[in-house]
Residue, then its C-alpha position, 0 to 999 in steps of 0.5 A: x500500500x502506498x500513501x496518498x497526498x498530502x502524506x505522499x509527495x513525490x516532489x520530495x525526491x526531486x527538489x535538489x540536483x544532488x537528490x535527483x542524482x542520488x535516486x536516478x534510475x537511469x544512468x549513462x556511462x562512457x563505456x556504454x557508448x560506441x563511436x561510429x567513424x568514417x575513413x576514406x581512401x585518398x583524402x589529404x585532410x579530413x572532409x566535413x560531412x555537410x549533412x552531419x555538422x561536426x562529423x568528418x570523413x577521416x584520413x587514416x591519420x585523423x582517424x587515429x587521432x579521433x580514436x585516441x580522443x575517444x579512448x582517452x574520454x573512456x568511450x567503450x567502442x569504435x566502429x569503422x566504416x570504410x570508403x574505398x577509392x574504387x568500387x565495383x559490383x561485388x565490393x572487392x575492396x570490402x575484403x581486400x587485406x590492403x583495402x582502406x577498412x582493413x588498413x584502418x583497423x590494423x592501425x587503430x587497433x595497434x594504437x588504442x585496441x587495449x583501451x577501446x573495442x575496435x570493430x568494423x561494419x560488415x556490409x557491402x554498401x560502402x564498397x559496391x558501385x551500385x550502393x546496395x548491401x550485397x551482390x545483385x541478380x541479373x534482374x537487379x535484386x539483392x541476392x541473399x545467399x550469394x551475398x552471405x559468401x561475401x560477408x563471410x569473407x569480409x568478416x574474416x578479413x576484418x578479424x585478420x586485420x584486428x577487429x575485436x568484434x564483427x558487426x554485420x548490418x546488411x539484414x541478409x537472412x542467415x548472415x550471423x550463422x554464416x559469419x559465425x561459421x567462417x570466423x570459427x573455421x578461420x580460428x576466430x571463435x573468440x570474436x563476438x558478433x554484434x548483429x544488426x538484428x532489427x534494422x528498419x528501412x528508415x528515412x533517418x538514415x539519409x545523412x549517413x549515406x552522404x558520410x559513407x557515400x553508399x546511397x543506392x543508385x536505384x531502388x531502395x532497401x525495403x526488400x531486406x530491411x524491416x518495414x517501419x509499420x511491420x508487426x513487433x513480432x517480426x522483430x522478435x522473430x529476427x532476434x530469435x533467429x540471430x541468437x540461434x545463429x550465435x549473435x553475442x549482442x543484438x541491435x535495434x536501428x534506428x533508436x528514437x522511433x523504435x524504443x518499444x522494440x528496444x524494450x521488447x528486446x531487453x525484456x526477452x533476451x539474455x545478451x546485451x542490447x545495442x541501439x544505434x542513434x542514427x544520422x538523422x537523429x543526430x542531424x535533427x538535433x544539430x540543425x535545431x541547435x544551430x537555429x537556436x531553437x533548442x538547448x543542444x547539450x540538454x537535448x543530446x543527454x535527454x535523447x541518450x537517457x531515453x534510449x538507455x531507459x528503453x533498455x539499451x545497454x550499448x548506444x552507437x552515437x556520433x556524440x560518443x566522445x563529447x558525451x563521454x567527456x561531459x559525463 
């Protein structure tokens, strides 16, 4: 039984900053944050992404600097996206040992791999000339099973380059199981997989495609990414499949519009749940702040707290280093 007003006054525990801090039910720690970073082959200096103020396409040198800054701030992880100078239909640069992503992985892991979890995106869209997440059939559809072979090769190449976690994001059926088998067969059974389990065909991905230079040259990704209006049971089916195939972490992407999915994952799985605060979420806040419409720092922190409260154990966010320093 609970008391009622006037004996019950919930405001008593909200009166002062120190009181609110003591009883806070949701806490954010730098180690829970993962910084996405872009590295582009052939750049002479970092190139700002116009649609994502404060985010850059990095050179290998500037990427190492950003990695050091993130590690020094206490950020938990760093996920790399590579942009090659030459793209082709099969995304050959994606598993090239001398490709930009593998070079960056080796260098960053060698310098800060003992202080931050260095990982890479395992998908073909940054590497294909058509911008899709996999190989195409003659009719122009993404070929699920042929793509799995490419993902397996990419995962092993990333592991050999020093990636400490593999993060397949293409939403191909069976991708986790195929990658798990490939890693185990190549002697990397110790490496975990962070599965992009519920990745929606979202308009919030727009600015990312500028940063990663991976916009589809035709069509869209609705055939393999989840429908935003799809039933929640579809996401739960995806998570059961990924766990059965060996996923060590499961992810929801985007975060803000899918907090209910994050909550369902957290209530029903026994592995860490990650959420990706995607480019559109970032850019909306930055644009509103630039116009003086919002309190930028407060809104950043509130957005991340909301994702944590929904149940995310890990958050991929472009503000990871900045927020880690604030914390």
